[in-house]
MARKEVO-251847 format. One record per residue (C-alpha): residue number from 1; residue in one letter; x, y, z. Coordinates in steps of 0.05 Angstrom, whole numbers, always signed. Each point is the difference from the previous one (the first is absolute). Example, Ala and Ser with C-alpha at 12.3 -4.5 7.8 and 13.67 -1.06 7.14 Angstrom:
2
PT,1,a,+246,-90,+156
PT,2,s,+27,+69,-13
//
This chain:
683
PT,1,m,-49,+372,+274
PT,2,g,+26,+30,+62
PT,3,l,+4,-40,+68
PT,4,t,-49,+13,+53
PT,5,r,+22,+19,+69
PT,6,h,-15,-70,+22
PT,7,h,+45,-31,-50
PT,8,r,+60,+47,+13
PT,9,v,-4,-24,+75
PT,10,l,+2,-67,-18
PT,11,f,+53,+10,-59
PT,12,g,+39,+38,+65
PT,13,l,-13,-52,+47
PT,14,g,+38,-52,-54
PT,15,v,+55,+47,+3
PT,16,v,+7,+8,+74
PT,17,l,+0,-76,+12
PT,18,r,+56,-10,-55
PT,19,l,+44,+56,+30
PT,20,a,-15,-32,+69
PT,21,l,+27,-69,-20
PT,22,i,+63,+26,-43
PT,23,a,+12,+40,+64
PT,24,l,-6,-52,+51
PT,25,a,+0,-70,-33
PT,26,l,+60,-34,-27
PT,27,p,-20,-59,-28
PT,28,w,+41,-65,-4
PT,29,t,+3,-2,-73
PT,30,h,+30,+72,-7
PT,31,a,+56,-16,+60
PT,32,r,+24,-64,-29
PT,33,w,-12,+1,-72
PT,34,f,-17,+62,-41
PT,35,v,+36,+60,+37
PT,36,p,+67,-44,+9
PT,37,f,-1,-12,-75
PT,38,l,-25,+63,-26
PT,39,a,+59,+29,+49
PT,40,n,+47,-39,-35
PT,41,v,-14,+23,-72
PT,42,p,+45,+57,-5
PT,43,g,+66,-42,+22
PT,44,h,-22,-52,-53
PT,45,f,-34,+38,-54
PT,46,a,+27,-47,-57
PT,47,d,-30,-56,+28
PT,48,p,-51,+15,+62
PT,49,w,-23,-76,+12
PT,50,g,+65,-33,-6
PT,51,g,+37,+53,+42
PT,52,f,-55,-10,+53
PT,53,m,+12,-69,+4
PT,54,a,+77,+5,-6
PT,55,v,-4,+30,+73
PT,56,g,-41,-47,+29
PT,57,g,-72,+27,-21
PT,58,d,-57,-41,+4
PT,59,r,-17,-34,-73
PT,60,v,-77,+3,+8
PT,61,a,+10,+78,+25
PT,62,f,-15,+39,-62
PT,63,p,-27,-45,-57
PT,64,y,-17,+58,-48
PT,65,g,+30,+30,-57
PT,66,l,+19,+67,-26
PT,67,p,-71,+35,+5
PT,68,y,+3,-14,+73
PT,69,l,+69,+31,+7
PT,70,i,-23,+65,-42
PT,71,a,-60,+6,+44
PT,72,y,+24,-9,+68
PT,73,a,+77,+13,+5
PT,74,p,-1,+72,-6
PT,75,l,-36,+23,+63
PT,76,t,+23,-61,+36
PT,77,d,+71,+12,-11
PT,78,l,-12,+80,+14
PT,79,g,-27,-18,+66
PT,80,g,+54,-48,+19
PT,81,a,+52,+44,-14
PT,82,v,-35,+58,+38
PT,83,a,-27,-43,+66
PT,84,g,+29,-69,-4
PT,85,l,-45,-64,+2
PT,86,a,-69,+54,+22
PT,87,g,+18,+41,-52
PT,88,a,+4,-52,-55
PT,89,h,-70,-31,+26
PT,90,l,-30,+64,+3
PT,91,g,+23,+11,-81
PT,92,l,-30,-66,-14
PT,93,g,-64,+10,+35
PT,94,l,-8,+63,-36
PT,95,t,+14,-36,-67
PT,96,v,-57,-40,+20
PT,97,l,-46,+56,+8
PT,98,l,+12,+40,-56
PT,99,l,-2,-65,-47
PT,100,e,-73,-8,+35
PT,101,v,-16,+70,-17
PT,102,a,+12,-7,-68
PT,103,l,-34,-70,-6
PT,104,l,-62,+40,+27
PT,105,g,+15,+51,-58
PT,106,q,-7,-56,-58
PT,107,l,-59,-35,+40
PT,108,g,-38,+69,-1
PT,109,r,+14,-2,-81
PT,110,i,-29,-69,-10
PT,111,a,-58,+7,+52
PT,112,g,-41,+56,-31
PT,113,k,-56,+18,+51
PT,114,d,+17,-54,+45
PT,115,a,+70,+32,+11
PT,116,t,-1,+30,+71
PT,117,r,-38,-65,+29
PT,118,a,+49,-45,-30
PT,119,q,+61,+38,+17
PT,120,l,-25,+7,+68
PT,121,l,-13,-80,+6
PT,122,f,+73,-2,-13
PT,123,w,+29,+54,+38
PT,124,l,-32,-28,+61
PT,125,s,+6,-72,-8
PT,126,p,+26,-42,+56
PT,127,v,+39,-41,-52
PT,128,a,+33,+66,-31
PT,129,l,+21,+26,+69
PT,130,y,+23,-69,+23
PT,131,v,+37,-18,-63
PT,132,g,+42,+68,-9
PT,133,y,+14,+21,+69
PT,134,w,-10,-55,+49
PT,135,h,+26,-65,-35
PT,136,g,+40,+48,-37
PT,137,q,-10,-29,-81
PT,138,l,+18,+45,-53
PT,139,d,-51,-33,-55
PT,140,i,-37,+67,-9
PT,141,l,+51,+15,-59
PT,142,p,-14,-53,-52
PT,143,v,-75,+13,+17
PT,144,l,+5,+66,-13
PT,145,l,+35,-7,-69
PT,146,l,-57,-51,-12
PT,147,v,-54,+45,+19
PT,148,a,+35,+55,-46
PT,149,a,+5,-47,-58
PT,150,l,-71,-15,+3
PT,151,a,-19,+81,+6
PT,152,a,+42,+9,-60
PT,153,l,-44,-49,-36
PT,154,v,-65,+31,+20
PT,155,q,+22,+59,-23
PT,156,h,+23,-30,-70
PT,157,r,+74,+16,+15
PT,158,h,+23,-73,-26
PT,159,s,+76,+10,-5
PT,160,a,-2,+27,+70
PT,161,s,-43,-52,+29
PT,162,g,+49,-48,-34
PT,163,a,+61,+32,+32
PT,164,w,-34,+9,+67
PT,165,l,-17,-73,-3
PT,166,g,+73,-27,-26
PT,167,s,+28,+43,+64
PT,168,a,-50,-37,+48
PT,169,v,+16,-72,-21
PT,170,a,+70,+24,+3
PT,171,a,-9,+18,+76
PT,172,k,-33,-62,+14
PT,173,f,-23,-57,-49
PT,174,s,-58,-10,+32
PT,175,m,-29,+58,-33
PT,176,g,+0,-39,-60
PT,177,l,-58,-40,+29
PT,178,a,-36,+64,-36
PT,179,a,+35,-5,-71
PT,180,p,-35,-57,-31
PT,181,f,-67,+36,+20
PT,182,i,+18,+65,-31
PT,183,a,+23,-40,-64
PT,184,l,-68,-24,-1
PT,185,f,-29,+71,+5
PT,186,y,+36,+21,-61
PT,187,l,-4,-63,-44
PT,188,g,-76,-12,+15
PT,189,r,-26,+62,-34
PT,190,a,+8,+29,-65
PT,191,r,+7,+64,+24
PT,192,q,+63,-14,+43
PT,193,r,+33,-42,-38
PT,194,r,+39,+49,-43
PT,195,f,+27,+34,+69
PT,196,a,+27,-63,+25
PT,197,l,+68,+5,-31
PT,198,a,+10,+65,+31
PT,199,a,-13,-33,+71
PT,200,i,+48,-56,-10
PT,201,g,+50,+48,-29
PT,202,g,-4,+44,+68
PT,203,a,-5,-56,+40
PT,204,a,+65,-41,-29
PT,205,l,+42,+72,-6
PT,206,a,-14,+11,+79
PT,207,f,+10,-72,+18
PT,208,a,+68,-2,-37
PT,209,l,+23,+60,+26
PT,210,l,-10,-22,+71
PT,211,w,+21,-71,-13
PT,212,l,+55,-6,-46
PT,213,p,+50,+42,+43
PT,214,v,-2,-40,+65
PT,215,l,-17,-71,-31
PT,216,v,+74,-14,-13
PT,217,l,+12,+14,+76
PT,218,p,+11,-68,+40
PT,219,g,-22,+34,+63
PT,220,f,-67,+28,-35
PT,221,r,-12,-73,-25
PT,222,a,+17,-31,+65
PT,223,m,-47,+44,+36
PT,224,v,-55,+22,-43
PT,225,l,-7,-59,-47
PT,226,l,+6,-59,+48
PT,227,t,-44,+24,+55
PT,228,p,-41,-50,+37
PT,229,e,-64,+39,+0
PT,230,t,-24,-26,-69
PT,231,a,-4,-67,+33
PT,232,k,-63,+22,+33
PT,233,t,-37,-4,-63
PT,234,f,+0,-71,+4
PT,235,s,-16,-15,+73
PT,236,l,-73,-12,-5
PT,237,a,+4,-68,-40
PT,238,v,-56,-55,+1
PT,239,p,+32,-73,-9
PT,240,i,-28,-41,-61
PT,241,g,+52,-50,+4
PT,242,p,+59,-31,+35
PT,243,w,+42,+54,-35
PT,244,l,-49,+47,-29
PT,245,y,-29,+69,+29
PT,246,v,-45,+47,-36
PT,247,y,+18,+70,+24
PT,248,v,-58,+41,+21
PT,249,l,+26,+63,-21
PT,250,p,+26,-4,-73
PT,251,l,-63,-39,-9
PT,252,a,-40,+52,+25
PT,253,y,+33,+56,-34
PT,254,l,-4,-40,-63
PT,255,g,-71,-5,+5
PT,256,l,-10,+71,+15
PT,257,l,+48,+17,-67
PT,258,y,-50,-46,-40
PT,259,w,-62,+30,+17
PT,260,a,+38,+68,-19
PT,261,w,+9,-27,-63
PT,262,r,-71,-26,-11
PT,263,v,-26,+64,+23
PT,264,r,+42,+25,-60
PT,265,r,-19,+75,+0
PT,266,l,+29,+35,+62
PT,267,d,-18,+68,+14
PT,268,f,+46,+35,+56
PT,269,d,-48,-13,+55
PT,270,l,+3,-86,-15
PT,271,l,+74,+7,-10
PT,272,w,+3,+35,+75
PT,273,s,-44,-56,+26
PT,274,f,+37,-53,-26
PT,275,i,+66,+22,+18
PT,276,g,-26,+11,+77
PT,277,i,-29,-70,+1
PT,278,a,+67,-31,-21
PT,279,f,+35,+40,+56
PT,280,m,-52,-18,+43
PT,281,a,+12,-72,-18
PT,282,v,+74,+6,+17
PT,283,v,-13,+23,+70
PT,284,l,-55,-48,+14
PT,285,l,+32,-65,-24
PT,286,t,+73,+10,+24
PT,287,p,+34,+12,+66
PT,288,a,+4,+72,-23
PT,289,s,+46,+45,+22
PT,290,p,-33,+55,+33
PT,291,g,+30,+52,-58
PT,292,w,-41,-44,-48
PT,293,a,-65,+23,+21
PT,294,l,+16,+71,-18
PT,295,w,+5,-25,-75
PT,296,a,-78,-10,+6
PT,297,l,-13,+61,+51
PT,298,p,-18,+52,-55
PT,299,f,-47,-50,-41
PT,300,i,-38,-18,+54
PT,301,a,+2,+67,+27
PT,302,l,-35,+29,-61
PT,303,h,-51,-61,-6
PT,304,t,-18,+15,+69
PT,305,a,-5,+75,-13
PT,306,r,-55,-18,-53
PT,307,s,-40,-55,+41
PT,308,g,-48,+5,+56
PT,309,t,-1,-21,+70
PT,310,t,+17,-73,-10
PT,311,g,+60,+27,-40
PT,312,q,+23,+41,+54
PT,313,l,-6,-52,+58
PT,314,l,+37,-53,-41
PT,315,f,+57,+54,-17
PT,316,w,+9,+18,+76
PT,317,a,-3,-76,+23
PT,318,f,+51,-19,-51
PT,319,t,+48,+54,+17
PT,320,l,-7,-4,+76
PT,321,a,+1,-79,+2
PT,322,f,+69,+3,-46
PT,323,v,+31,+49,+49
PT,324,a,-20,-34,+57
PT,325,l,+28,-69,-28
PT,326,h,+69,+37,-12
PT,327,l,+5,+41,+62
PT,328,t,-2,-78,+29
PT,329,v,+52,-37,-46
PT,330,s,+38,+51,-38
PT,331,t,+56,+44,+24
PT,332,g,-19,+73,+26
PT,333,a,+35,+59,+26
PT,334,a,+33,+31,+56
PT,335,f,-49,+53,+27
PT,336,a,+24,+62,+46
PT,337,g,+62,-45,+18
PT,338,i,-47,-56,+18
PT,339,d,+22,-68,-44
PT,340,l,-65,-24,-33
PT,341,s,+39,-32,-56
PT,342,s,-20,-70,+14
PT,343,p,-64,-34,-19
PT,344,l,-47,+5,+50
PT,345,v,-22,-72,+6
PT,346,a,+50,-57,+10
PT,347,q,+6,-46,-66
PT,348,d,-34,-62,+39
PT,349,a,-59,+40,+17
PT,350,e,-36,-20,-64
PT,351,r,-71,+19,+19
PT,352,l,-5,+73,+0
PT,353,p,+43,+12,-58
PT,354,s,-41,-57,-39
PT,355,a,-68,+34,+24
PT,356,l,+23,+69,-25
PT,357,m,+21,-36,-69
PT,358,t,-68,-31,-6
PT,359,l,-34,+65,+14
PT,360,m,+50,+34,-57
PT,361,l,-22,-53,-44
PT,362,a,-61,+7,+6
PT,363,a,-11,+75,-6
PT,364,g,+53,+0,-59
PT,365,a,-34,-54,-40
PT,366,a,-68,+32,+13
PT,367,l,+35,+66,-22
PT,368,a,+29,-28,-70
PT,369,v,-67,-28,-13
PT,370,q,-25,+62,+5
PT,371,m,+44,+36,-40
PT,372,a,-12,-60,-56
PT,373,r,-76,+3,+6
PT,374,r,-2,+78,+0
PT,375,g,+64,+17,-33
PT,376,i,-10,-50,-59
PT,377,l,-62,-37,-10
PT,378,g,-33,+70,+24
PT,379,s,+33,+45,-43
PT,380,p,-40,+39,-41
PT,381,f,+52,-12,-60
PT,382,y,+3,-63,+10
PT,383,r,-72,-11,+2
PT,384,a,-12,+47,-58
PT,385,t,+51,-34,-50
PT,386,r,-13,-78,+4
PT,387,t,-32,+17,-64
PT,388,p,+13,+53,-44
PT,389,l,-43,+63,+2
PT,390,a,-38,-4,-64
PT,391,i,-33,+54,-45
PT,392,a,-48,-9,-57
PT,393,v,+1,+55,-53
PT,394,a,-57,-1,-46
PT,395,g,-23,+53,-56
PT,396,d,-17,+3,-75
PT,397,s,+60,-3,-48
PT,398,g,+41,+63,-1
PT,399,t,-19,+30,+70
PT,400,g,+66,-10,+27
PT,401,k,+2,-71,+42
PT,402,d,+70,-11,-20
PT,403,t,+20,+66,+17
PT,404,l,-24,-6,+64
PT,405,v,+34,-68,+14
PT,406,d,+67,+34,-21
PT,407,a,-17,+51,+53
PT,408,l,-12,-59,+51
PT,409,a,+71,-30,-23
PT,410,a,+31,+66,+12
PT,411,m,-24,-2,+72
PT,412,f,+14,-67,+15
PT,413,g,+57,-16,-46
PT,414,e,-3,-36,-57
PT,415,t,+31,-65,+25
PT,416,s,-58,+2,+58
PT,417,v,-60,-3,-47
PT,418,t,-32,-57,-36
PT,419,r,-30,+21,-65
PT,420,l,-64,-40,-30
PT,421,s,-33,+34,-50
PT,422,g,-66,-19,-29
PT,423,d,+27,+7,-72
PT,424,d,+39,-61,+7
PT,425,y,-65,-38,+1
PT,426,h,-34,+19,-65
PT,427,s,-26,-65,-30
PT,428,w,+31,+4,-72
PT,429,d,+54,+40,-28
PT,430,r,-14,+69,-35
PT,431,h,+2,-34,-77
PT,432,k,-52,-47,+18
PT,433,p,-72,+7,-32
PT,434,m,-38,-7,+65
PT,435,w,+15,+78,+15
PT,436,r,-42,+20,-64
PT,437,a,-60,-34,+43
PT,438,m,+17,+38,+67
PT,439,t,+44,+43,+40
PT,440,h,+51,-8,+57
PT,441,l,-47,+27,+43
PT,442,n,-44,-57,-3
PT,443,p,+11,-44,+61
PT,444,m,-8,-57,-51
PT,445,a,+55,+17,-44
PT,446,n,+50,-13,+62
PT,447,d,+20,-49,+46
PT,448,l,-29,+33,+60
PT,449,e,-3,-73,+36
PT,450,g,+74,-4,-5
PT,451,f,+14,+70,+12
PT,452,a,-43,-8,+68
PT,453,a,+35,-63,+24
PT,454,h,+67,+27,-13
PT,455,a,-8,+64,+38
PT,456,a,-33,-39,+53
PT,457,d,+66,-46,+3
PT,458,l,+47,+68,+5
PT,459,a,-43,+28,+53
PT,460,d,+8,-59,+34
PT,461,a,+79,-4,-11
PT,462,k,+3,-54,-48
PT,463,p,+39,+14,-64
PT,464,v,-38,-16,-65
PT,465,r,+14,-16,-68
PT,466,a,-27,+52,-48
PT,467,r,+13,+21,-73
PT,468,h,+20,+76,-25
PT,469,y,-43,+35,-55
PT,470,d,+46,+39,-41
PT,471,h,-37,+68,-26
PT,472,g,+50,+13,-52
PT,473,s,-10,-67,-33
PT,474,g,-64,-14,+22
PT,475,r,+11,-70,+17
PT,476,t,+8,-41,+65
PT,477,g,+69,-30,+27
PT,478,e,+25,-57,+36
PT,479,l,-18,-21,+65
PT,480,a,+42,+34,+61
PT,481,t,-5,-2,+71
PT,482,l,-23,+62,+43
PT,483,h,+23,-2,+67
PT,484,p,-38,+33,+60
PT,485,r,+26,+62,+28
PT,486,e,-15,+52,+51
PT,487,l,-48,+33,-47
PT,488,l,-46,-36,-45
PT,489,a,-26,+54,-52
PT,490,v,-57,-29,-50
PT,491,s,-21,+42,-51
PT,492,g,-49,-8,-60
PT,493,l,-68,+18,-33
PT,494,h,-30,-51,+51
PT,495,a,+48,-1,+57
PT,496,l,-72,+18,+42
PT,497,w,-45,-49,-40
PT,498,s,-3,-60,+49
PT,499,p,-34,+21,+71
PT,500,s,+40,-62,+29
PT,501,l,+72,+24,-19
PT,502,n,-22,+70,+21
PT,503,t,+1,-23,+72
PT,504,r,+72,-23,-8
PT,505,f,+26,+75,-15
PT,506,d,+18,+39,+55
PT,507,v,-8,+60,-51
PT,508,r,-50,+12,-54
PT,509,v,+10,+53,-50
PT,510,y,-40,+22,-63
PT,511,m,+32,+43,-51
PT,512,d,-47,+49,-39
PT,513,m,+17,+56,-50
PT,514,d,-34,+58,-33
PT,515,e,-16,-38,-69
PT,516,g,+28,+56,-43
PT,517,l,+69,-6,+48
PT,518,r,+1,-71,-8
PT,519,r,-10,-5,-80
PT,520,f,+55,+55,+0
PT,521,l,+44,-45,+41
PT,522,k,-18,-64,-25
PT,523,l,+18,+26,-65
PT,524,r,+67,+22,+17
PT,525,r,+21,-72,+33
PT,526,d,-26,-42,-48
PT,527,v,+28,+36,-57
PT,528,n,+65,+21,+32
PT,529,q,+13,-61,+40
PT,530,r,-39,-61,-25
PT,531,g,+8,+21,-70
PT,532,h,-75,-3,-20
PT,533,a,-30,+48,-57
PT,534,p,-40,+67,+21
PT,535,e,-60,-30,-38
PT,536,r,-1,-65,+30
PT,537,v,+10,+25,+72
PT,538,l,-62,+49,-12
PT,539,e,-41,-56,-33
PT,540,s,+19,-50,+64
PT,541,i,-26,+61,+50
PT,542,e,-63,+3,-39
PT,543,r,-18,-77,-7
PT,544,r,+17,-5,+73
PT,545,a,-39,+54,+33
PT,546,a,-68,-47,+14
PT,547,d,+36,-51,+27
PT,548,g,+39,+50,+47
PT,549,a,-62,+20,+26
PT,550,r,-24,-67,+7
PT,551,f,+62,-38,+34
PT,552,i,+49,+53,+18
PT,553,a,-36,+59,+34
PT,554,p,-41,-41,+45
PT,555,q,+60,-23,+36
PT,556,a,+12,+66,+34
PT,557,a,-53,-19,+48
PT,558,a,+45,-55,+30
PT,559,a,+61,+55,+9
PT,560,d,+22,+32,+64
PT,561,v,+29,+55,-40
PT,562,i,-22,+29,-64
PT,563,f,+54,+46,-42
PT,564,r,-23,+46,-54
PT,565,l,+40,+36,-41
PT,566,e,-30,+65,-39
PT,567,p,+30,+58,-40
PT,568,r,-10,+68,+30
PT,569,h,-28,+26,-72
PT,570,p,-15,-44,-60
PT,571,s,+60,+38,-38
PT,572,a,+40,-37,+38
PT,573,v,-15,-69,-47
PT,574,a,-10,+34,-60
PT,575,d,+61,-24,-38
PT,576,p,+31,-71,+19
PT,577,a,+61,+26,-37
PT,578,v,+9,+49,+54
PT,579,a,+22,-31,+64
PT,580,i,-40,+17,+63
PT,581,d,+23,+43,+53
PT,582,a,-10,-33,+71
PT,583,s,-13,+69,+19
PT,584,m,-73,+3,-40
PT,585,l,-23,-64,+37
PT,586,r,-43,-4,+68
PT,587,l,-14,-68,+37
PT,588,v,-72,-22,+26
PT,589,v,+12,-53,+53
PT,590,t,-63,-39,+31
PT,591,l,+11,-30,+62
PT,592,a,-35,-62,+33
PT,593,p,-48,+21,+62
PT,594,g,+51,+1,+62
PT,595,r,+57,+34,-38
PT,596,n,+26,+70,+3
PT,597,f,+56,+37,-31
PT,598,d,-2,+64,+55
PT,599,r,+67,-12,+31
PT,600,a,+41,-7,-61
PT,601,a,-40,+54,-37
PT,602,r,+19,+46,+52
PT,603,l,+73,-14,+3
PT,604,l,+5,+2,-79
PT,605,a,-40,+66,+4
PT,606,s,+53,+27,+48
PT,607,l,+57,-22,-41
PT,608,s,-21,+12,-70
PT,609,g,-64,+38,-1
PT,610,i,-34,-57,-35
PT,611,r,-77,+11,+4
PT,612,v,-43,-50,+24
PT,613,i,-81,+1,-3
PT,614,e,-35,-50,+35
PT,615,s,-75,-19,-12
PT,616,a,-45,-64,+25
PT,617,d,-43,-41,-52
PT,618,d,-68,-32,+15
PT,619,d,+31,-66,+12
PT,620,g,+45,+25,+53
PT,621,r,+65,+3,-41
PT,622,l,+42,+61,+4
PT,623,r,+20,+33,-62
PT,624,l,+65,+49,-5
PT,625,l,+17,+42,-51
PT,626,v,+75,+12,+1
PT,627,e,+40,+57,-39
PT,628,g,+69,+17,+11
PT,629,e,+76,-18,-17
PT,630,p,+31,-29,+65
PT,631,t,+71,-20,-16
PT,632,a,+28,-70,+16
PT,633,a,+35,+34,+67
PT,634,d,-70,+25,+27
PT,635,i,-23,-71,-16
PT,636,a,+54,-34,+36
PT,637,a,-7,+49,+61
PT,638,a,-74,-14,+5
PT,639,a,+9,-78,-8
PT,640,r,+55,+7,+55
PT,641,r,-56,+33,+46
PT,642,i,-63,-38,-22
PT,643,a,+28,-71,+9
PT,644,p,+64,-2,+31
PT,645,d,-12,-76,+21
PT,646,m,+2,-22,-78
PT,647,d,+77,+14,+5
PT,648,w,+20,-70,-4
PT,649,l,-53,-25,-55
PT,650,l,+20,+50,-46
PT,651,s,+65,+0,-41
PT,652,a,+57,+27,+36
PT,653,e,+0,+65,-43
PT,654,p,-71,+8,-29
PT,655,r,+0,+38,-61
PT,656,w,-61,+51,+17
PT,657,q,-29,+29,-65
PT,658,p,-15,+74,-9
PT,659,g,-79,+21,-22
PT,660,l,-60,-35,+4
PT,661,s,+41,-68,-12
PT,662,g,+31,+18,+70
PT,663,v,-68,+14,+29
PT,664,m,-22,-72,-24
PT,665,q,+58,-26,+38
PT,666,l,-15,+30,+62
PT,667,i,-76,-22,-6
PT,668,l,+20,-74,-6
PT,669,l,+64,+12,+51
PT,670,t,-67,+14,+49
PT,671,e,-34,-57,-22
PT,672,f,+63,-50,+5
PT,673,d,+6,+34,+71
PT,674,r,-76,-19,+17
PT,675,a,+11,-75,-27
PT,676,r,+61,-9,+36
PT,677,r,-31,+24,+65
PT,678,r,-62,-44,-11
PT,679,r,+47,-59,-10
PT,680,g,+37,+12,+60
PT,681,g,-58,+4,+43
PT,682,m,+4,+75,+14
PT,683,a,-62,+29,-46
//
């Protein structure tokens, strides 16, 4: 989306302010630390850190590793060679500016429709201007690398994401605070686990390449590994005895990490919120150096871009109070020849700095709480995944219930689906004489109470112990544990039998089928897959017909969606020995009142020429007659357009099916998206 004139003016204002500060302000940190160190690099390339200390340089001047040298040395040294100290400072300032522009680009990849607002909040933030151009810190580099890692992750480029993360940690160890949350993101969901090794490998390789070459250098170890800054982590401590203290920041961080672990399933927005709150805790619970506020700035900028007036007020209160505090207590810059590098308030004048610290802490804490409340507890994904999404698939024998569940597993990923089959709750093995008196379709021939109890427990995210019925042997096996996953698929003859259980399902489906087609497919399945004799299959169909009409068909009234497959012509199912061509079928879909398929139908018509004819039933249900052969690519393209926010719930690589099966997947996708919105309070 293009920028408006107003936005271009604001971005231009940020550029002007930065260029003015680069030209007119010389930060104390640049003059005393960074520029002298970087100017010394060409002469001591083998060990820049040791070489700088050997000529009397300050040991705390450059506690940074190889990524900082790669990023900041070229323009700084070029400027120094051309115009001395002023040129070196210009090169260093321009490097900071270029890194900030790169960060805006990465933030835009993450923020989506909120990109411009988030970028402007970062670009015009007093924190970014003060830290980068007045106080003169260089923390923009590791922040850029971390945000680049997260941008690669949201784009599913896992090796690249790991490489950027390893580079960020190599630049500044503090960026490692994000690593445990990223690990939980990968390990907490089945769909992400298979990508964990790629991310770990990328991170390990990048970190090794950036650290092993310099780790052997004594100067590097003395200046970088022994930096006194790490002691600030333990500054806020609560005494609990003569010699014992509780360190508040580590305790808060561990508590936040435990919360993320208990959440179990993280999407990208939850991951972003947890990392942002962790960095806010560092800023609020330590005597943070000014540059540390930059670590949290992209996270609070995106949160603020998605917030209302209260969030905006808290953002500006926090950032202004932070800058005001550090103008009084931290070093500044020489501006247009005027030395303003000393703190504005004497160290013994405690009241003003303390008042500003109190204001900053209050606004920052309120902002962190709002991030937790809206970004985590209020997250639609969080609210939608506290219990599994649950679907019930009912229908007569041979109508395609298992096939539909297989299609769901292709969408969500097999490892993300818990299957509960009504066949496992038949009261007797196939060989028992009771089956001579009643059919499987009779509710009395099934343990429906146990079936409903197990379905309800799984819907509540509780594991159950159940048996599995083997269609080959006709016998029930040993007890096994079924664990709740992201999708619960309950299928069976009586999946919609219980009105109380039906309320636990997010989506209710009834599978119907033309009787001739059903006999055709049931014969092929039971003979070829289950080893039954054809005569026995036909006898079973005839014997079950009355029970099907009495016990199974009425469940259609409880369904949100009814799928009915029909042959286009009776000749298509005349000979069970001849496989049916999918192009010889059509799909009739009945949707409950309030639902429609208009957008998906238009997309499929434009993509593949599929034909959808709509009509309304007397009871308000919408009936669709669907004919056509969309490809799997057509279904995938329509899915991305219809329900883009389902991306983090589906498999990382969903398998969309061609033909009418793909149309059924698409309809169920819209139903699950409706359920997600309802759970997230958006419907």
